[in-house]
C-alpha positions in Angstrom: 0.0 0.0 0.0 2.8 2.4 0.8 4.5 1.8 -2.6 1.2 2.6 -4.4 0.8 5.9 -2.5 4.5 6.9 -3.1 4.2 6.1 -6.8 1.1 8.2 -7.1 2.1 11.0 -4.8 3.2 13.4 -7.6 -0.1 12.7 -9.5 -2.1 13.4 -6.3 -0.2 16.6 -5.6 -0.5 17.6 -9.2 -4.3 17.1 -9.3 -4.6 18.9 -6.0 -2.7 21.9 -7.4 -4.8 21.9 -10.6 -8.0 21.9 -8.5 -6.6 24.7 -6.3 -5.7 26.6 -9.4 -9.3 26.3 -10.7 -10.6 27.6 -7.4 -8.0 30.4 -7.6 -9.5 31.7 -10.8 -12.4 33.0 -8.7 -10.5 33.7 -5.5 -8.8 37.1 -5.8 -5.6 36.2 -3.8 -4.9 32.8 -5.2 -2.9 32.7 -8.4 -5.1 30.2 -10.4 -3.3 29.8 -13.7 0.1 29.6 -12.0 -1.1 26.8 -9.7 -2.6 25.0 -12.7 0.8 25.2 -14.4 2.6 24.1 -11.3 0.2 21.1 -10.9 0.8 20.0 -14.5 4.6 20.3 -13.9 4.4 18.1 -10.8 2.2 15.6 -12.5 4.4 15.5 -15.6 7.5 15.1 -13.4 5.9 12.1 -11.6 5.1 10.6 -15.0 8.7 11.1 -16.2 7.5 13.7 -18.7 6.2 10.8 -20.9 2.7 12.1 -21.7 3.1 15.8 -20.9 6.5 17.0 -22.1 8.5 20.3 -22.0 6.7 21.7 -25.1 3.4 21.2 -23.4 4.6 22.7 -20.2 6.1 25.7 -22.1 2.7 26.3 -23.8 0.9 26.0 -20.5 3.4 28.3 -18.9 2.8 30.9 -21.7 -0.9 30.6 -21.1 -0.4 31.1 -17.4 1.7 34.2 -18.0 -0.9 35.5 -20.5 -3.7 35.1 -17.9 -1.6 36.7 -15.2 -0.8 39.6 -17.4 -4.4 40.1 -18.5 -5.5 40.0 -14.9 -3.0 42.7 -14.0 -3.3 45.0 -17.1 -6.8 44.5 -18.6 -8.6 46.0 -15.6 -6.2 48.9 -15.5 -6.3 49.6 -19.2 -10.1 49.6 -19.4 -10.2 51.8 -16.2 -7.7 54.3 -17.7 -9.8 54.4 -20.9 -12.8 55.3 -18.7 -10.8 58.1 -17.3 -9.8 56.6 -14.0 -6.7 58.1 -12.4 -3.6 56.1 -11.5 -4.2 57.1 -7.9 -7.6 55.6 -7.9 -6.4 52.4 -9.5 -3.7 52.1 -6.8 -6.3 52.9 -4.2 -8.5 50.2 -5.5 -5.7 47.7 -5.3 -4.7 48.6 -1.7 -8.3 48.8 -0.5 -9.3 45.6 -2.3 -6.4 43.8 -0.6 -7.4 45.3 2.8 -11.0 44.3 2.2 -10.1 40.7 1.4 -7.9 40.6 4.5 -10.6 42.1 6.8 -13.3 39.6 5.7 -11.0 36.6 5.5 -12.9 35.1 8.5 -15.8 34.3 6.3 -14.6 31.4 4.2 -14.2 32.0 0.4 -17.1 34.4 0.1 -15.5 36.9 2.6 -12.3 37.2 0.7 -14.1 37.6 -2.7 -16.6 40.2 -1.5 -14.2 41.9 0.8 -11.7 42.4 -2.0 -14.5 43.5 -4.4 -16.2 45.9 -2.0 -12.8 47.3 -0.8 -11.6 47.9 -4.3 -14.9 49.7 -5.3 -15.0 51.8 -2.2 -11.3 52.7 -2.5 -11.7 53.8 -6.1 -14.9 55.7 -5.4 -13.4 57.6 -2.5 -10.2 58.6 -4.3 -12.0 59.6 -7.5 -14.6 61.5 -5.6 -11.9 63.3 -3.5 -9.7 63.9 -6.6 -12.4 65.1 -9.0 -15.0 66.5 -6.6 -17.8 64.9 -8.5 -19.8 61.9 -7.5 -21.0 61.3 -11.0 -17.4 61.1 -12.4 -16.4 58.9 -9.5 -19.3 56.5 -10.1 -18.5 56.4 -13.9 -14.8 55.6 -13.0 -16.0 52.8 -10.6 -18.1 51.4 -13.4 -15.2 51.4 -15.8 -13.1 49.6 -13.2 -15.9 47.1 -12.7 -16.1 46.3 -16.4 -12.3 46.0 -16.7 -12.2 43.7 -13.7 -15.0 41.5 -15.1 -13.3 41.3 -18.5 -10.0 40.3 -16.9 -11.7 37.7 -14.7 -13.6 36.2 -17.7 -10.4 36.0 -19.7 -8.6 34.4 -16.8 -11.4 31.8 -16.4 -11.3 30.9 -20.1 -7.5 30.6 -20.1 -7.6 28.4 -17.0 -10.1 26.0 -18.5 -8.1 25.9 -21.8 -5.0 25.0 -19.7 -6.8 22.2 -17.9 -8.3 20.9 -21.1 -4.9 20.9 -22.8 -3.4 19.1 -19.8 -6.0 16.4 -19.7 -6.0 16.0 -23.5 -2.2 15.4 -23.4 -2.2 13.3 -20.2 -5.1 11.0 -21.1 -5.2 10.7 -24.9 
């Protein structure tokens, strides 16, 4: 029994990291695509890179970097296009992190809503203070919301493509 568990340990750890990565796509603090890539690497290592090779891992790594970059930049670019200041974007990031930390006691939902509410309130407060107009601040917050949703949707699609590619290579 011990031998079977030891032989399958990289596969078990790999599947766990992939599942954690899929959860991380919706959790704001967990780097989903990076964990999916790490899970495929561990799984492939345990398999001796027989079914999932270095070319596959390089492609999955590129997709993980693409998703990470989109998550960082897409929300900011759409926000800037909507007229949001860099101060407000930075405020949204800081307040979103603080909101996620403050509501971490509520499992999963607390982190998500804490980060979302914190980011929105941070952006609204800074834009309102900076521009002295609630209408402009609300429009900026809407632009940030659209950019964040677009980035999240893109990251979800990339994560599912990564998982599909992994299973296609591993089990075909």
